[in-house]
KOLMI-708691 format. One record per residue (C-alpha): x, y, z. Coordinates in steps of 0.001 Angstrom, whole numbers. Each point is the difference from the previous one (the first is absolute). Layout:
BEGIN
u, v, w
X, Y, Z
...
REM end
This chain:
BEGIN
u, v, w
-6051, 6672, 24159
-538, 2719, 2621
945, 3334, -1570
3118, -1199, -1820
-352, 57, -3784
-3741, 440, -304
-1074, 2956, -2132
-2915, 993, 2218
-1272, 3279, -1414
-738, 1523, -3347
3118, 2103, 392
2094, -3100, 542
-1360, -1611, -3110
449, 3196, -2002
3628, 271, 1043
817, -3528, -1043
-1708, 554, -3348
1968, 3171, -538
3325, -1726, 372
-693, -3124, -2025
2467, -626, -2786
-767, -1886, -3185
2299, -2572, -1516
1719, 2728, -1996
967, 1843, 3199
-2469, 2787, -750
-3268, 1033, 1569
-2851, 2388, -570
-880, 2465, 2705
-3496, -538, 1350
-1412, 3096, 1666
-2489, -748, 2737
-2303, 3005, 686
-543, -1244, 3550
3672, -439, 850
3415, 1508, -607
1632, -419, -3391
3276, -1749, -642
1461, 3417, -782
-1119, 1197, 3416
1581, -2977, 1741
3252, 499, -1854
162, 3745, 641
-1351, 514, 3499
-539, -3323, 1724
-1301, -206, 3534
1374, -2481, 2531
-3076, -2139, -521
531, -30, -3749
3639, -994, 397
-1033, -2846, 2252
-2659, -1139, -2461
2726, -167, -2630
1917, -2303, 2333
-3080, -2219, 122
-200, 111, -3790
3621, -1125, -354
-488, -3006, 2246
-3412, -881, -1394
1176, 5, -3606
3117, -2014, 829
-2265, -3051, 327
-1673, 400, -3389
685, -2737, -2517
1673, -2169, 2634
-2280, -2990, -565
477, -50, -3775
3720, 690, 426
315, -3050, 2259
-1934, -2467, -2134
1666, 1273, -3177
3584, -290, 1226
-824, -3258, 1773
-1352, -1511, -3208
2989, 1138, -2055
2292, -1584, 2595
-2015, -3239, 142
-776, 528, 3664
-3741, -177, -564
-2885, 35, -2439
-3036, 2230, 281
-2962, -2148, -993
-2875, 2356, -712
-2234, 1009, -2885
2650, 2066, -1807
1957, -2148, -2485
2897, 2478, -71
1123, -1179, 3416
768, -3472, -1322
596, 971, -3616
1879, 3267, -484
2127, -186, 3145
1306, -3451, -881
507, 764, -3698
-2554, -2576, -1079
570, -1139, -3578
2639, 2670, -528
-2149, 2999, 967
1859, 3129, 1134
-825, 2147, 3009
-2445, 2814, -727
1179, 3509, 871
-3565, 1219, 437
-1450, -2672, 2272
-770, 54, 3713
3083, -2007, 876
2341, 2505, -1661
-1754, 3163, 1199
-1347, -620, 3519
3288, 138, 1882
1365, 2797, -2173
-3033, 2198, 608
-144, -824, 3724
3655, 764, 645
60, 3210, -2014
-3254, 1105, 1585
1691, -300, 3375
3022, 1880, -1349
-2261, 2743, -1382
-1689, 385, 3367
3422, 333, 1617
1101, 2589, -2580
-3143, 2051, 606
865, -88, 3693
3549, 1204, -706
-1291, 2865, -2127
-2561, 942, 2613
2727, 141, 2644
1997, 2458, -2098
-2966, 2345, -234
-1523, 73, 3454
915, 1897, 3157
-2259, -1954, 2317
2875, -1957, 1585
3651, 685, 766
2750, -1103, -2374
1222, -2614, 2464
-3445, -1593, 42
-163, 143, -3798
3107, -2152, -108
-1865, -2776, 1777
-2605, -23, -2775
2717, 179, -2648
1926, -2935, 1420
-3175, -2070, 165
-985, 854, -3593
3434, -637, -1500
300, -3342, 1789
-3325, -1153, -1436
948, 1219, -3482
3255, -1958, 156
-1724, -3152, 1209
-2592, 143, -2791
2686, 584, -2618
1812, -3114, 1207
-3186, -2001, -526
-318, 1373, -3528
3599, -951, -755
-553, -3527, 1271
-2975, -585, -2273
844, 2087, -3082
3804, 166, 74
-86, 3753, -593
-1687, 3017, 1548
-751, 3657, -484
1631, 1704, 2961
-907, 3616, -715
-3774, 260, -171
-553, 3101, 2137
-1267, 1876, -3067
-2633, -2270, -1567
67, 1987, -3233
3760, -402, -407
1057, -3285, 1606
3614, -1045, -117
1262, -2940, -2041
-93, -3624, 1007
3291, -947, 1620
1535, -3422, -227
263, -2073, 3153
3440, 1011, 1275
-402, 3696, -770
-3423, 25, 1643
1384, -1624, 3149
2622, 2734, 312
-2754, 2624, -4
-2120, -1993, 2439
2856, -414, 2458
714, 3732, -187
-3680, 721, 671
31, -2242, 3061
3045, 1824, 1323
-1758, 3333, -588
-2965, -1329, 1954
2212, -1111, 2874
1615, 3433, 49
-3433, 1643, 127
-1098, -2270, 2816
3222, 548, 1939
-409, 3778, -15
-2112, 129, 3134
1593, 1560, 3047
-2825, 277, 2495
-2869, -2126, -1311
-66, -3753, -310
-3592, -490, -1179
-1549, 487, -3406
-2935, 2388, -220
-1981, -2767, -1693
-969, -3620, 769
1547, -2815, -2020
-1968, -3167, -586
1517, -3466, 154
3173, 821, 1933
-1232, -933, 3456
2237, -3062, 285
3228, 1531, -1242
1323, -55, 3558
-1720, -571, 3330
-1045, 2642, 2502
3120, -444, 2093
2170, 882, -2960
1418, -3489, -372
-167, -1995, -3201
-2528, -2783, -8
-3716, -685, -82
-1928, 3197, 402
-2893, 474, 2389
-1107, 3325, -1460
-3024, 23, -2223
377, 728, -3685
-1142, 3606, 312
2612, 985, 2588
2171, 3003, -640
3592, -941, -708
3018, 2196, 457
2034, 1486, -2802
2975, -2084, 1077
-2111, -3116, -373
-998, 949, -3536
3675, 529, -833
468, -3692, 829
-2421, -805, -2814
1710, 2448, -2341
3328, -1751, 619
-1628, -3398, -502
-1144, 1124, -3456
3487, 1410, -615
1446, -3437, 819
-2437, -1567, -2462
1149, 2383, -2734
3664, -602, 835
-351, -3780, -294
-1797, 366, -3327
2900, 2203, -1128
2469, -2730, 979
1485, 2139, 2772
361, -2454, 2867
2157, 2230, 2180
-2379, 2917, -399
-2983, -2220, 765
1593, -1265, 3208
549, 3588, 1115
-3620, 902, -735
-1288, -3078, 1808
1937, 960, 3116
-2057, 3197, 102
-3350, -1684, -679
-2282, -2207, 2096
1866, -3095, -1221
407, -2386, 2941
1577, -3402, -565
-1516, -1325, 3222
-3256, 1968, -165
-3503, -902, -1069
-202, -846, -3692
-3339, 1791, -269
1259, 3323, 1305
-482, 2826, -2504
-2549, 2290, -1675
-3055, -1306, -1776
-2623, 944, -2530
-3274, 164, 1904
-3414, -640, -1502
-3647, 515, 831
-3502, -292, -1367
-1222, 3535, 666
-937, 2588, -2578
3039, 1002, -2027
2141, -2770, 1447
1424, -3123, -1621
-67, -3687, 982
3025, -2271, -177
101, -811, -3716
2021, -3194, 419
-2374, -1706, 2443
-2228, -2749, -1348
-2672, -1806, 1982
910, -3641, 679
-1683, -2585, -2191
-2506, -2058, 1924
-1339, -2415, -2579
1350, -2277, -2701
-2869, 1186, -2194
1228, 3587, -201
660, 1059, -3605
3626, 284, -990
-382, 3661, -927
-1341, 973, 3440
2717, 2639, 409
2575, -2007, 1887
3769, 365, 238
1425, -3441, -696
3467, -783, 1344
2383, -1209, -2683
683, -3678, 637
3755, 560, -285
-62, 2256, 3077
-1516, -2853, 1981
2127, -2761, -1494
3350, 1814, 218
-327, 913, 3681
2258, -1639, 2573
-1755, -2503, 2237
-1268, 1677, 3140
-9, 3565, -1359
-2799, 1607, 2002
-410, 2804, -2521
-1766, -2373, -2391
-2788, -929, 2400
-378, 3592, 1210
-371, 1467, -3497
-1838, -2714, -1930
-2675, -2629, 527
-1115, -3029, -1966
-3192, 634, -1973
-3035, -2243, 485
734, -1241, -3520
2931, 718, -2338
-781, 2934, -2258
393, 258, -3759
-541, 2852, -2418
1283, 792, -3472
2256, -3049, -8
1572, 930, 3355
-264, -1929, 3256
510, 542, 3698
-697, -1802, 3255
403, 2887, 2474
-1393, 3508, 451
1219, 3025, 1903
-346, 527, 3739
2351, 2963, 62
-2498, 2384, 1598
-2733, -801, 2484
-2586, 2525, -1218
-650, 2817, -2426
1212, 2534, 2558
3180, -1814, 1042
2995, 2365, -392
2707, -633, -2597
3631, 571, 939
1830, 2873, -1665
3486, -894, 1207
179, -2361, 2966
3012, -1079, 2008
4, -3413, -1688
740, 1706, -3324
2650, 2186, 1631
1736, -3110, 1348
-4, -1457, -3499
1372, 3297, -1316
2720, -206, 2657
880, -3497, -1208
143, 1185, -3603
2028, 3102, 879
2413, -2179, 1984
507, -2252, -3017
624, 3060, -2181
2525, 1270, 2572
1580, -3489, 292
-983, -314, 3669
-1075, -3576, -562
-284, -1115, 3625
-2312, 2932, 725
-2105, -984, -2999
-234, -3600, 1186
-932, 1091, 3513
-2826, 2161, -1361
-1284, -2772, -2240
-50, -2344, 2974
-2210, 2463, 1878
-2503, -246, -2845
345, -3757, -305
-413, -609, 3718
-3086, 2212, 149
-1508, -2213, -2704
742, -3179, 1973
3072, -954, -2029
3450, -994, 1216
3048, 2132, -693
1343, 323, -3515
2404, -2862, -769
1248, 1002, -3445
3318, 1442, -1060
904, 3472, 1230
641, 1501, -3405
-1531, 3072, -1555
-1779, -2064, -2647
-1408, -2619, 2368
-1128, 2588, 2538
-1671, 2021, -2754
-1922, -3104, -1065
-1065, -529, 3609
-923, 3684, 322
-2258, -108, -3034
-1653, -3154, 1273
-722, 1565, 3376
-1340, 3122, -1701
-2202, -2251, -2126
-1724, -1421, 3069
119, 2932, 2409
-1218, 2526, -2579
-2360, -2185, -2021
-2637, 1999, -1896
1382, 3342, 1187
1344, 1381, -3306
3577, -1216, 318
524, -3261, -1877
-281, 1323, -3562
2524, 2747, 746
2340, -2338, 1893
159, -2380, -2944
522, 2840, -2468
2794, 1707, 1908
1868, -3279, 454
-560, -1138, -3588
-2057, -3022, 1022
-3297, 599, -1783
789, -2862, -2358
-191, -2431, 2929
-3754, 457, 358
-2249, -2903, -971
-2056, 123, -3191
-3458, -1178, 981
-1492, -484, -3461
1490, -546, -3407
281, 3371, -1715
265, 2050, 3206
2712, 2626, 497
1821, 1617, 2903
-192, 3789, 464
2032, 1706, 2690
-954, 3639, -506
-3265, 1805, -668
-436, 2250, -3044
-165, 3739, 574
-3663, 1017, -419
-1028, 1104, -3485
-911, 3505, 1190
3631, 597, 965
1178, -700, -3540
-2399, 2341, -1780
REM end
């Protein structure tokens, strides 16, 4: 993974340990006699220390992503995770009336990962306030980066838990959990603050730090499209603002603000005619201190493989409900050597979403922005624009143009169907069904199963 997110030295590892946050949004300071303390970083950080905090923010943003994906995918009946842990086919499907556990891996992994990233970003913000190593204008670049990542992680928490603590800068006195709408107001304000920070540069256009995973935001000529830069390339501040506005559009759509979302999209890297894969990515590696892609599973090669051989099984309904000729099905799933069965559940296909355990995972690609544009256009009653955007997605998947009625309701149904196939197993379906009141349309796979559309807040947060 070159020198992107790898924690290569003892200092790197110490720094990450110092800024870890537990599920209760608190952490214990760990003083390393061979390296600077957290107090030292926060009070008199060097440029190198600030940049290591940037690495820590991006590295921790990937934590819990694998469990988050299989958990939300199971709740939404997108997939099953057939492995040795019975909770993946029991708890998450409400087997025999069981309720979700607020102290299990599936309820804590994403929460801890997201708030760990947020804690790292807050440490960075505090360090910036207490160091003189760089000019104020340069500090604003770090601030805009940190606030954008905080906002993005908070959106992910809201999607899975329906509520979020916004104010966690002081781990000993965290703010209250805010309900969905109130939290989105704060998140949108934070994104605007970040844009303002990033826009405050008058003579510099480059960050003082490298950013991993943003190499294909735009190409080297400055035009939207497939990028030829490698993943470790330095991007400009203006380019990062495009991502900030993309996240702002995401938040606006989730707030039901179609007009606001369309405005944000016009200032992002959204491109109706551009590459669907354009956009930043989580990057992975196998080096010391790095993480592999937690959603990847090795393809099954034999009919004799045990059913609990840690395989993501595609829910049969995703295969059966697809339109004939939809190329997304063949590109994301493959027929198993033999149908699989475990715990009274069955499946004929397994995932092919990622080619290897170091394949990147999209953070927010142009395909999702086009779908957001379609949704925002429906919200703003620009129905022809919505249909045009949906046809871009359909055509890219080998399907003919939409032939249904051009009404808000019919286009919303089409939108959700295209999101179902374009964003399969990417932590969207459960939230989409919940926000449109459609969770009750999910299939019940076994007698006695239940449908859950939100994860419980971890037990440690309620103590």
